[in-house]
C-alpha positions in Angstrom: -0.3 -0.2 0.1 1.4 3.5 -0.8 -0.2 6.7 -0.8 0.2 9.4 -2.0 1.4 13.0 -1.2 -1.0 16.2 -2.2 0.8 19.4 -2.5 -1.9 21.9 -2.4 1.1 24.8 -3.7 -1.3 25.5 -6.3 -2.9 29.0 -7.2 -4.6 30.6 -10.0 -3.9 33.3 -12.0 -5.7 36.1 -14.9 -2.7 37.8 -17.6 -4.5 41.1 -19.2 -5.1 40.5 -22.7 -1.8 43.5 -23.5 0.5 40.2 -21.6 1.8 38.2 -24.3 3.4 34.6 -24.7 6.8 35.6 -23.6 5.8 38.0 -21.2 3.8 35.5 -19.1 6.5 32.3 -19.6 9.3 35.0 -18.4 6.9 35.0 -15.7 6.4 32.3 -14.6 10.1 30.6 -15.3 11.1 34.1 -13.1 8.8 32.5 -10.1 10.7 28.9 -10.7 6.2 27.5 -11.2 4.8 25.2 -13.1 1.4 25.4 -15.1 -0.3 22.8 -14.8 -3.7 23.2 -16.3 -4.9 26.5 -18.8 -5.4 28.8 -19.9 -9.6 28.6 -19.0 -12.8 29.8 -20.7 -12.2 32.6 -18.9 -8.7 33.0 -19.0 -7.1 31.1 -15.5 -3.8 29.9 -15.7 -3.7 26.9 -12.4 0.3 27.5 -11.5 2.6 24.9 -9.4 5.0 25.8 -7.1 7.2 23.4 -4.8 6.7 24.5 -1.6 4.2 26.6 0.3 7.4 29.1 0.8 8.2 30.0 -3.1 3.7 30.3 -4.0 3.7 32.5 -0.7 6.9 34.2 -2.7 5.1 34.1 -5.1 1.6 35.5 -4.4 3.2 38.7 -3.2 5.5 39.2 -6.6 2.3 38.7 -9.0 0.4 41.2 -6.4 2.9 44.5 -8.5 3.0 42.2 -11.9 0.9 45.1 -14.6 0.6 41.4 -16.2 -1.8 40.0 -14.5 -5.2 41.1 -13.7 -6.3 38.7 -11.5 -5.0 36.4 -8.6 -6.9 33.1 -6.7 
């Protein structure tokens, strides 16, 4: 019997319509994040982080980014 560890280090974001693919990818890489879903029908990307600490650090950075319009 094995048990899987569920990681909850996720965040959903929406980029502005003016954001280029290169800008979005560069930002995600700089956060050391991985896209695991998206974009959804309404534009959400789901990002995964290796730790809760990295997720919290990314949240602070994303709040100041002009190309990010919504964070969940």
